[in-house]
LUMNU-490674 format. One line per field, with one value per residue: residue in one letter; chain; x, y, z of N, C-alpha, C in turn. Coordinates in nm, 4 decimals. Each point is the difference from the previous one (the first is absolute). Layout:
residu: (A|...)
chaine: (A|...)
nu: (X|...)
nv: (Y|...)
nw: (Z|...)
cau: (X|...)
cav: (Y|...)
caw: (Z|...)
cu: (X|...)
cv: (Y|...)
cw: (Z|...)
//
This chain:
residu: (X|X|X|X|X|X|X|X|X|X|X|X|X|X|X|X|X|X|X|X|X|X|X|X|X|X|X|X|X|X|X|X|X|X|X|X|X|X|X|X|X|X|X|X|X|X|X|X|X|X|X|X|X|X|X|X|X|X|X|X|X|X|X|X|X|X|X|X|X|X|X|X|X|X|X|X|X|X|X|X|X|X|X|X|X|X|X|X|X|X|X|X|X|X|X|X|X|X|X|X|X|X|X|X|X|X|X|X|X|X|X|X|X|X|X|X|X|X|X|X|X|X|X|X|X|X|X|X|X|X|X|X|X|X|X|X|X|X|X|X|X|X|X|X|X|X|X|X|X|X|X|X|X|X|X|X|X|X|X|X|X|X|X|X|X|X|X|X|X|X|X|X|X|X|X|X|X|X|X|X|X|X|X|X|X|X|X|X|X|X|X|X|X|X|X|X|X|X|X|X|X|X|X|X)
chaine: (A|A|A|A|A|A|A|A|A|A|A|A|A|A|A|A|A|A|A|A|A|A|A|A|A|A|A|A|A|A|A|A|A|A|A|A|A|A|A|A|A|A|A|A|A|A|A|A|A|A|A|A|A|A|A|A|A|A|A|A|A|A|A|A|A|A|A|A|A|A|A|A|A|A|A|A|A|A|A|A|A|A|A|A|A|A|A|A|A|A|A|A|A|A|A|A|A|A|A|A|A|A|A|A|A|A|A|A|A|A|A|A|A|A|A|A|A|A|A|A|A|A|A|A|A|A|A|A|A|A|A|A|A|A|A|A|A|A|A|A|A|A|A|A|A|A|A|A|A|A|A|A|A|A|A|A|A|A|A|A|A|A|A|A|A|A|A|A|A|A|A|A|A|A|A|A|A|A|A|A|A|A|A|A|A|A|A|A|A|A|A|A|A|A|A|A|A|A|A|A|A|A|A|A)
nu: (12.7626|-0.1387|0.0134|0.1729|-0.0986|-0.0852|0.1031|0.0517|-0.1322|0.0131|0.1179|-0.0185|-0.0884|0.1164|0.0887|-0.1076|-0.0121|-0.1042|0.0643|-0.1099|-0.0132|0.1660|-0.0056|-0.1065|0.0937|0.0872|-0.0568|-0.0629|0.1045|0.0516|-0.0720|0.0293|0.1615|-0.0446|-0.1000|0.0930|0.0561|-0.0332|-0.0185|-0.0013|-0.0173|-0.0765|0.1280|0.0771|0.0565|-0.0708|-0.0190|0.1596|0.0261|-0.1196|0.0801|0.0861|0.0212|0.1054|0.0564|0.1240|-0.0586|-0.0427|0.1618|0.0625|-0.0883|0.0626|0.1039|-0.1463|-0.0269|0.0100|0.0802|-0.0436|-0.0327|0.0858|0.0669|-0.0002|0.0008|0.0560|0.0526|-0.0385|0.0235|0.0917|0.0228|-0.0080|0.0275|0.1398|0.0148|-0.0035|0.1122|0.0825|0.0152|0.0163|0.0951|-0.0142|-0.0645|-0.1067|-0.0161|-0.1200|0.0126|-0.1030|-0.0007|0.1084|-0.0830|-0.0601|0.0583|-0.0018|-0.0775|-0.0830|0.0349|-0.0358|-0.0973|-0.0325|0.0911|-0.0319|-0.1487|0.0356|0.0318|-0.0443|0.0050|0.0588|-0.0874|-0.0626|0.0398|-0.0291|-0.1188|-0.0524|0.0386|-0.0749|-0.0937|0.0186|-0.0185|0.0749|0.0605|-0.0321|0.0533|0.1649|0.0268|-0.0373|0.0653|0.1482|-0.0184|-0.0682|0.1059|0.0312|-0.0397|0.0400|0.1012|-0.0041|-0.0654|0.1113|0.0806|-0.0074|0.0161|0.1001|-0.0521|-0.0235|0.0932|-0.0787|0.0716|0.0618|0.1073|0.0271|-0.1255|-0.0094|0.0723|0.0087|-0.1200|0.1172|0.1228|-0.0676|-0.0655|0.0883|0.0115|-0.1733|0.0606|0.1311|-0.0973|-0.0798|0.1057|0.0678|-0.1493|-0.0077|0.1212|-0.0164|-0.1257|-0.0081|0.0366|-0.0944|0.0580|-0.0973|-0.0109|0.1004|-0.0471|-0.1037|0.0150|0.0842|-0.0824|-0.0103|0.0670|0.0054|-0.1182|0.0610|0.0976|-0.0858|-0.1315|-0.0553|0.0693|-0.0982)
nv: (11.1610|0.0235|0.0579|-0.0216|0.0218|0.0541|0.0654|0.0613|-0.0005|0.0838|0.0317|0.0079|0.0500|0.0519|-0.0077|-0.0007|0.0438|-0.1255|-0.0685|-0.1418|0.0759|-0.0020|-0.0799|-0.0608|0.0485|-0.0127|-0.0846|0.0118|-0.0002|-0.1137|-0.0311|0.0631|-0.0324|-0.0649|-0.0468|0.0244|-0.0550|-0.1166|-0.0837|0.1375|0.0553|-0.1008|0.0281|-0.0602|0.1203|0.0416|-0.1404|-0.0525|0.1211|-0.0533|-0.1079|0.0778|-0.0635|-0.0782|0.0629|-0.0658|0.1037|0.1043|-0.0034|0.0128|0.0651|0.0772|0.0494|0.0001|0.1544|-0.0653|-0.0586|0.1711|0.0593|-0.1191|0.0051|0.0908|-0.0208|-0.1213|0.0788|0.1108|-0.0830|-0.0476|0.1112|0.0306|-0.0907|0.0604|0.1455|-0.0052|-0.1376|0.1465|0.0629|-0.0710|0.0052|0.1105|-0.0248|-0.0769|-0.0529|0.0013|-0.1248|0.0650|0.0006|-0.1299|-0.0724|0.0901|-0.0602|-0.1107|0.0175|0.0240|-0.1091|-0.1366|0.0528|0.0622|-0.1079|-0.0876|0.0974|0.0034|0.0887|0.0303|-0.1658|-0.0287|-0.0836|0.1147|0.1394|-0.0907|-0.0775|0.1306|0.0098|-0.1319|0.1034|-0.1163|-0.0111|-0.0744|0.0502|0.1262|-0.0466|-0.0673|0.1311|0.0858|-0.1417|0.0444|0.1341|-0.0412|-0.0727|0.0960|0.0676|-0.1118|-0.0060|0.1508|-0.0524|-0.0704|0.0649|0.0832|-0.0619|-0.0573|0.0625|-0.0250|-0.1238|-0.1059|0.1094|-0.0547|-0.0071|-0.0960|-0.0020|0.0451|0.0059|-0.1006|0.0062|0.0083|-0.1002|-0.1039|0.0055|0.0063|-0.0787|-0.0583|-0.0238|-0.0649|-0.0329|-0.0337|-0.0516|-0.0441|-0.0541|-0.0190|-0.0225|-0.0597|-0.0044|-0.1171|0.0195|-0.0132|0.0767|0.0902|0.0161|0.0159|0.0429|0.0709|0.0424|0.0471|0.0425|-0.0113|0.0003|0.0799|0.0495|0.0536|0.0975|-0.0363|-0.0276|-0.0647|-0.1272|-0.0142)
nw: (-6.4300|0.0253|-0.1299|0.0692|0.1288|-0.0766|-0.1144|0.1215|0.0609|-0.0648|0.0030|0.1283|-0.0117|-0.1043|0.0832|0.0796|-0.1535|0.0148|-0.0585|0.0326|0.1138|-0.0696|-0.1074|0.1062|0.0818|-0.0516|-0.0183|0.0865|-0.0202|-0.0799|0.0537|0.1513|-0.0191|-0.0245|0.0866|0.0579|-0.1037|0.0017|-0.0873|-0.1018|0.0986|-0.0368|0.0887|-0.0173|-0.0755|-0.0760|-0.0312|0.0056|-0.0868|-0.1002|-0.0303|-0.0381|-0.0779|0.0263|-0.0745|0.1145|0.0890|-0.0687|-0.0251|0.1400|0.0170|-0.0578|0.0389|-0.0529|-0.0847|-0.0933|0.0631|0.0497|-0.1306|-0.0388|0.1138|-0.0401|-0.1325|-0.0014|0.0787|-0.0812|-0.0972|0.0597|-0.0067|-0.1132|-0.0430|0.0424|-0.0297|-0.1167|-0.0044|0.0505|-0.1238|-0.1042|0.1012|0.0365|-0.0957|0.0278|-0.1016|-0.0052|-0.0671|-0.0136|0.1380|-0.0094|-0.0983|0.0622|0.1196|-0.0638|-0.1053|0.0644|0.0556|-0.0569|-0.0129|0.1346|0.0686|-0.1080|0.0290|0.1174|-0.0560|0.1245|0.0190|0.1517|0.0317|-0.1120|0.1462|0.0843|-0.0321|-0.0371|0.0951|-0.0461|-0.0667|-0.0703|0.1119|-0.0393|0.1109|-0.0907|-0.0788|0.0651|0.0863|-0.1080|-0.0744|0.0492|-0.0680|-0.1402|0.0608|0.0437|-0.1665|-0.0608|0.0676|0.0065|-0.1191|-0.0039|0.0938|-0.0472|-0.1109|0.0903|0.0850|-0.1517|-0.0283|-0.0746|-0.1347|-0.0644|0.0705|-0.0559|-0.0434|0.1570|0.0098|-0.0637|0.0809|0.0909|-0.0450|-0.0214|0.1141|0.0838|-0.0747|-0.0151|0.1090|0.0116|-0.0492|0.1117|0.1203|-0.1103|-0.0297|0.1658|0.0153|-0.1069|0.0804|-0.0341|0.1502|0.0454|0.1245|0.0175|-0.1452|0.0032|0.0798|-0.0563|-0.1082|0.0503|0.0884|-0.1575|-0.0095|0.1429|0.0231|-0.1148|0.0249|0.1017|-0.1219|0.0800|-0.0889|-0.0533)
cau: (0.0056|-0.0724|-0.0033|0.1241|-0.0534|-0.1160|0.0457|0.1139|-0.0867|-0.0692|0.0694|-0.0157|-0.1267|-0.0073|0.1511|-0.0448|-0.0482|0.0860|0.0203|-0.1517|-0.0457|0.0323|-0.0700|-0.1137|-0.0309|0.0367|-0.1136|-0.0996|0.0715|-0.0111|-0.1806|-0.0327|0.0628|-0.1168|-0.1339|-0.0121|0.0829|0.0009|0.0772|0.1460|0.0299|0.0473|0.1134|0.0511|0.0660|-0.0876|-0.0793|0.0470|-0.0240|-0.1493|-0.0153|0.1115|0.1214|0.1025|-0.0279|0.0259|-0.1457|-0.1391|0.0332|-0.0052|-0.1236|-0.0758|0.1126|0.0096|-0.0934|-0.0611|-0.0236|-0.0395|-0.0983|-0.0903|-0.0390|-0.0736|-0.1558|-0.0426|-0.0400|-0.1547|-0.1286|-0.0350|-0.0596|-0.1661|-0.0448|-0.0291|-0.0941|-0.1278|-0.0747|-0.0429|-0.1681|-0.1006|0.0170|-0.0817|-0.1174|-0.0251|-0.0594|-0.0521|0.0076|-0.0294|0.0921|0.1196|0.0455|-0.0433|0.1274|0.1565|-0.0172|-0.0003|0.1311|0.1092|-0.0147|0.0536|0.1283|0.0704|-0.0490|0.0782|0.0845|0.0779|0.0663|0.1123|0.0643|-0.0001|0.1221|0.1131|0.0364|0.0396|0.1440|0.0631|-0.0101|0.1027|0.0723|0.0053|-0.0233|-0.1614|-0.1001|0.0090|-0.0736|-0.1253|-0.0614|-0.0143|-0.0988|-0.0922|-0.0124|-0.0483|-0.1106|-0.0846|0.0176|-0.0639|-0.1065|-0.0451|-0.0116|-0.1427|-0.1240|0.0368|-0.0877|-0.1458|0.0123|0.0604|0.0950|0.1413|0.0906|0.0817|-0.1105|-0.0187|0.1605|0.0189|-0.0859|-0.0070|0.0774|-0.1100|-0.0590|0.1413|0.0306|-0.0841|-0.0010|0.1132|-0.0268|-0.0926|0.0289|0.0355|-0.0717|-0.0243|0.1190|-0.0080|-0.1311|-0.1058|-0.1293|0.0239|0.0458|-0.1502|-0.0195|0.1094|-0.0189|-0.1271|0.0980|0.1049|-0.0739|-0.1323|0.1149|0.0494|-0.1643|-0.0295|0.0871|-0.0259|-0.0829|0.0777|-0.0952|-0.1548)
cav: (-0.0818|-0.0695|-0.0631|-0.1194|-0.0833|-0.0342|-0.0577|-0.1336|-0.1207|-0.0075|-0.0723|-0.1370|-0.0877|-0.0827|-0.0933|-0.1470|-0.0506|-0.0656|0.0175|0.0536|0.1134|0.0819|-0.0206|0.0510|0.1344|-0.0010|0.0225|0.1198|0.1411|0.0258|-0.0032|0.1545|0.0998|-0.0754|0.0904|0.1614|0.0254|-0.0809|-0.1341|0.0361|0.0292|-0.1246|-0.0549|-0.0747|0.1076|0.0765|-0.0616|0.0072|0.1098|0.0020|-0.1186|0.0548|-0.1143|0.0202|-0.0772|-0.1318|-0.1333|-0.0416|-0.1217|-0.1289|-0.0937|0.0014|-0.0074|0.0901|0.0625|-0.0646|-0.0685|0.0368|0.0017|-0.1362|-0.0348|0.1077|-0.0896|-0.1011|0.0310|0.0994|-0.0963|-0.1047|0.0723|0.0121|-0.1302|-0.0501|0.0881|-0.0776|-0.1053|0.0179|0.0884|-0.1176|-0.1246|0.0949|-0.0576|-0.0968|0.0726|-0.0586|0.0090|0.1429|0.0966|-0.0370|0.0588|0.1393|0.0307|-0.0476|0.0618|0.1775|0.0506|-0.0070|0.0734|0.1032|-0.0038|-0.0718|0.0879|0.1241|0.0385|0.1307|-0.0258|-0.0472|-0.1554|-0.0238|0.0560|-0.0880|-0.0715|0.0929|0.0161|-0.1050|-0.0373|-0.0428|-0.0486|-0.1326|-0.0616|0.0318|-0.1091|-0.0950|0.0315|0.0087|-0.1333|-0.0722|0.0696|-0.0644|-0.1062|0.0484|0.0316|-0.1167|-0.0636|0.0814|0.0272|-0.1316|-0.0221|0.0548|-0.0473|-0.1762|-0.0007|0.0425|-0.0834|-0.1449|-0.0229|-0.0980|0.1394|-0.0282|0.0699|0.1202|0.0454|0.0064|0.0729|0.1520|0.0648|0.0616|0.1250|0.0610|0.0220|0.0851|0.1219|0.1038|0.0475|0.1046|0.0943|0.0722|0.0653|0.1267|0.0974|0.0475|0.0470|-0.1144|-0.0164|0.0562|-0.1229|-0.0561|-0.0517|-0.0951|-0.0626|-0.1163|-0.1137|-0.0886|-0.0657|-0.1065|-0.1167|-0.1030|-0.1166|-0.1236|-0.1012|-0.0281|-0.1039|-0.1467|0.0016|-0.0781)
caw: (0.0653|-0.0468|-0.1236|-0.0327|0.0558|-0.0588|-0.0915|0.0590|-0.0100|-0.1354|-0.0655|0.0799|-0.0391|-0.0398|0.0091|0.0948|-0.0695|-0.0408|-0.1452|-0.0280|-0.0024|-0.0181|-0.1280|-0.0006|0.0091|-0.1206|-0.0803|0.0644|-0.0031|-0.1469|-0.0810|-0.0008|-0.1315|-0.1094|0.0452|0.0460|-0.0751|-0.1375|-0.0179|-0.0404|0.0778|0.0687|-0.0359|0.1354|0.0953|0.0380|0.1018|0.1212|0.0531|0.0389|0.1173|0.1105|0.0375|-0.0896|-0.1748|-0.0562|0.0741|-0.0844|-0.0875|0.0805|0.0022|-0.1854|-0.0989|-0.1359|-0.0143|-0.0775|0.1162|0.0323|-0.0684|-0.0001|0.0888|0.0032|-0.0870|0.0617|0.1672|0.0018|-0.0675|0.0973|0.1600|-0.0526|0.0237|0.1601|0.0461|-0.0474|0.0376|0.1467|0.0376|0.0057|0.0414|0.0534|0.0734|-0.1276|-0.1111|-0.1437|-0.1115|-0.1034|0.0853|-0.0314|-0.1198|-0.0276|0.0912|-0.0830|-0.1168|0.0232|0.0715|-0.1115|-0.1105|0.0370|0.0355|-0.1368|-0.0994|0.0544|-0.0633|0.0507|0.1577|0.0345|-0.0952|-0.1100|-0.0615|0.0137|-0.1184|-0.1313|0.0227|0.0207|-0.0964|-0.1028|0.0931|-0.0112|0.1183|0.0150|-0.0898|0.1135|0.0795|-0.0977|0.0065|0.1591|0.0708|0.0131|0.0853|0.1445|0.0271|-0.0387|0.1759|0.0784|-0.1225|0.0190|0.1334|0.0023|-0.0743|0.0334|0.0827|-0.0600|-0.1307|0.0331|-0.0877|0.0377|0.0136|-0.1261|-0.0812|0.0296|0.0042|-0.1681|-0.0115|0.0678|-0.0883|-0.1191|0.0773|-0.0026|-0.1835|-0.0421|0.1117|-0.1113|-0.1423|0.0231|0.0094|-0.1082|-0.0482|0.0187|-0.0201|-0.1262|-0.0275|-0.0556|0.0950|0.1253|0.0538|0.0511|-0.0568|0.0169|0.1430|-0.0497|-0.1139|0.0691|0.0959|-0.0653|-0.0604|0.0916|0.0417|-0.0823|0.0348|0.1420|-0.0274|-0.0307|-0.0996|0.0031)
cu: (-0.0977|-0.0196|0.0470|-0.0489|-0.1020|0.0555|0.0700|-0.1160|-0.0715|0.0918|0.0479|-0.1347|-0.0214|0.0828|-0.1200|-0.0909|-0.0098|-0.0073|-0.1059|-0.0439|0.0459|-0.0242|-0.1266|-0.0120|0.1062|-0.1062|-0.1016|0.0699|-0.0059|-0.1397|-0.0290|0.0763|-0.0685|-0.0833|0.0457|0.1264|-0.0002|0.1106|0.1503|0.0853|0.0913|0.1010|0.0668|0.0795|-0.1400|-0.0998|0.0856|-0.0097|-0.1383|-0.0292|0.0878|0.0972|0.1262|-0.0196|0.0300|-0.1128|-0.0742|0.0711|-0.0073|-0.1631|-0.0580|0.1042|0.0270|-0.1456|-0.1360|-0.0402|-0.0678|-0.1483|-0.0924|-0.0432|-0.1144|-0.1436|0.0052|-0.0627|-0.1213|-0.0810|-0.0182|-0.0671|-0.1308|-0.0626|-0.0395|-0.1455|-0.1336|-0.0667|-0.0265|-0.1651|-0.0910|-0.0178|-0.0916|-0.1442|-0.0415|-0.0701|-0.0705|0.0556|-0.0112|0.0999|0.1172|0.0098|-0.0127|0.1195|0.1239|-0.0399|0.0410|0.1885|0.1088|0.0013|0.0508|0.1096|0.0874|0.0231|0.0496|0.1200|0.1308|0.0307|0.1253|0.0480|0.0121|0.1040|0.1423|0.0075|0.0288|0.1679|0.0890|-0.0143|0.1042|0.0715|-0.0278|-0.0710|-0.1760|-0.0983|-0.0562|-0.0838|-0.1527|-0.0694|-0.0677|-0.1143|-0.1182|-0.0396|-0.0616|-0.1361|-0.1036|-0.0115|-0.1380|-0.1208|-0.0802|-0.0449|-0.1493|-0.1182|-0.0265|-0.1346|-0.1255|-0.0269|0.0281|0.0516|0.1121|0.1135|0.0575|-0.0519|-0.0164|0.1311|-0.0421|-0.1181|0.0095|0.1329|-0.0989|-0.0522|0.1268|0.0048|-0.0977|-0.0131|0.0737|-0.0366|-0.1275|0.0581|0.0791|-0.0575|-0.0676|0.0917|-0.0160|-0.1190|-0.0447|-0.1332|-0.0018|0.0408|-0.1394|-0.0191|0.1290|-0.0440|-0.1129|0.0721|0.0568|-0.0658|-0.0952|0.1176|0.0587|-0.1019|0.0213|0.1093|-0.0026|-0.0660|0.0995|-0.1009|-0.0938|0.1036)
cv: (-0.0952|-0.0436|-0.0762|-0.1294|-0.0779|-0.0930|-0.1525|-0.0961|-0.0349|-0.1490|-0.1205|-0.0629|-0.0159|-0.1104|-0.1031|-0.0473|-0.1323|-0.0398|0.0098|0.0963|0.1352|-0.0044|0.0588|0.1776|0.0500|0.0092|0.0682|0.1545|0.0073|0.0121|0.1378|0.0702|-0.0069|0.1101|0.1682|0.0431|-0.0423|-0.1113|0.0330|0.0422|-0.1250|-0.0375|-0.0683|0.0650|0.0920|-0.0591|-0.0108|0.1234|0.0561|-0.0952|0.0391|-0.1316|0.0541|-0.0687|-0.1293|-0.0977|-0.0006|-0.0377|-0.1472|-0.0603|0.0107|-0.0288|0.1147|0.0400|-0.1029|-0.1384|0.0463|-0.0216|-0.1065|-0.0299|0.1182|-0.0223|-0.1164|0.0528|0.0398|-0.1185|-0.0821|0.0632|0.0240|-0.1240|-0.0739|0.0817|-0.0626|-0.1158|-0.0084|0.0628|-0.1093|-0.1089|0.0673|-0.0943|-0.0665|0.0628|-0.0945|-0.0156|0.1277|0.1184|-0.0177|0.0471|0.1227|0.0964|0.0004|0.0672|0.1729|0.0357|-0.0599|0.1020|0.1454|0.0262|-0.0008|0.1340|0.1289|0.0765|0.1291|-0.0003|-0.0630|-0.0978|0.0233|0.0902|-0.0795|-0.0730|0.0512|0.0369|-0.1118|-0.0917|-0.0489|-0.1151|-0.1837|-0.0414|0.0318|-0.0862|-0.1347|0.0464|-0.0347|-0.0747|-0.0604|0.0838|-0.0660|-0.1252|0.0120|0.0399|-0.1274|-0.0351|0.0601|-0.0386|-0.1734|0.0233|0.0984|-0.0907|-0.1495|-0.0216|0.0502|-0.0636|-0.1559|-0.0477|-0.0918|0.1218|-0.0005|0.0834|0.1130|0.0440|0.0310|0.1414|0.1496|0.0362|0.1003|0.1340|0.0885|0.0696|0.1350|0.1664|0.0790|0.0287|0.1039|0.1545|0.0989|0.0306|0.1597|0.1076|0.0325|0.0792|-0.0573|-0.0103|0.0886|-0.0990|-0.0807|-0.1499|-0.1327|-0.0870|-0.0920|-0.1127|-0.1119|-0.0531|-0.0843|-0.0683|-0.0791|-0.0379|-0.1464|-0.1191|-0.0547|-0.1246|-0.1383|-0.0794|-0.1145|-0.1428)
cw: (0.0052|-0.0812|-0.0241|0.0623|-0.0860|-0.0864|0.0136|0.0419|-0.1249|-0.0667|0.0935|-0.0410|-0.1648|-0.0455|0.0497|-0.1094|-0.0594|-0.1629|-0.1113|0.0430|-0.0431|-0.1249|-0.0056|0.0073|-0.1248|-0.1383|0.0522|-0.0379|-0.1679|0.0004|0.0279|-0.0977|-0.1295|0.0033|-0.0082|-0.1044|-0.1509|-0.0060|-0.0374|0.1231|0.1454|-0.0458|0.1704|0.0882|0.0664|0.1169|0.1341|0.0829|0.1002|0.1606|0.1266|-0.0079|-0.1515|-0.1394|0.0043|0.1063|-0.1702|-0.1329|0.0312|-0.0575|-0.1622|-0.0988|-0.1104|0.0102|-0.0415|0.0967|0.1229|-0.0362|0.0233|0.1340|0.0802|-0.0325|0.0904|0.1292|-0.0284|-0.0406|0.1312|0.1350|-0.0504|-0.0094|0.1634|0.0592|-0.0433|0.0783|0.1654|0.0283|-0.0369|0.1014|0.1556|0.0663|-0.1570|-0.0623|-0.1231|-0.1264|-0.0808|0.0614|-0.0286|-0.1412|-0.0396|0.0555|-0.1129|-0.1054|0.0681|0.0433|-0.1049|-0.1624|0.0296|-0.0222|-0.1036|-0.1156|0.0486|-0.0612|0.0298|0.1391|-0.0381|-0.1246|-0.1048|-0.0549|0.0128|-0.1284|-0.0991|0.0475|-0.0347|-0.1686|-0.1103|0.1091|-0.0040|0.1359|0.0692|-0.0628|0.1217|0.0775|0.0136|0.0494|0.1612|0.1036|-0.0739|0.0433|0.1251|0.0058|-0.0274|0.1423|0.0458|-0.0449|0.1464|0.1274|0.0330|-0.0857|0.0501|0.1017|-0.0512|-0.0807|0.0651|-0.0968|0.1085|0.0283|-0.1564|-0.1032|0.0269|-0.0421|-0.1584|-0.0440|0.0353|-0.1006|-0.1739|0.0479|0.0118|-0.1582|0.0157|0.0779|-0.0940|-0.1145|-0.0088|0.0279|-0.0547|-0.0932|0.0683|-0.0111|-0.1374|-0.0292|-0.0693|0.0848|0.1210|0.1378|0.1026|-0.1372|-0.0021|0.1562|-0.0063|-0.0622|0.0994|0.1102|-0.0616|-0.0235|0.0981|0.0688|-0.1313|-0.0010|0.1304|-0.0262|-0.0057|-0.1040|0.0237|0.0226)
//
């Protein structure tokens, strides 16, 4: 009887979630599945079971497994960017501190190959949608770079944005070099920090 009341309460709580809250709950559950069981186990049916909802609810939000993977891929990256931006906003930093923090965070995240972001990316290998979303995520990174570096340079905003596009590309290349073993993470961070510093200088 107690168990029945508990289950009823859980179902009632689930029904009270708004669509946005339900979507977040499903994405959080999907992330747990990838972390605990691997990306291959992430199906809409299994997601519904783990989240305690019916299959139609899961399909209503994502329609296909590919759609779920794409949304999870995007969500993981946005969450990382937001967390980093929030961390950078907790206190004022000198230019050197901001550059060092940005360099360490970007290289470490981009070179990390055994986490959920790369697991989901691998599951999307060959997907045309992945290329479009990856470009979107790179643009998110550019906006993050601009927001972090803007207080530390007198460059016009449009010029800073162009330089940040180049910096993000350089960060991707350095991270790939770390993954391939061509340099250490420490060496990549130092090189990237030097490039960021150089990119902030205004012309004489």
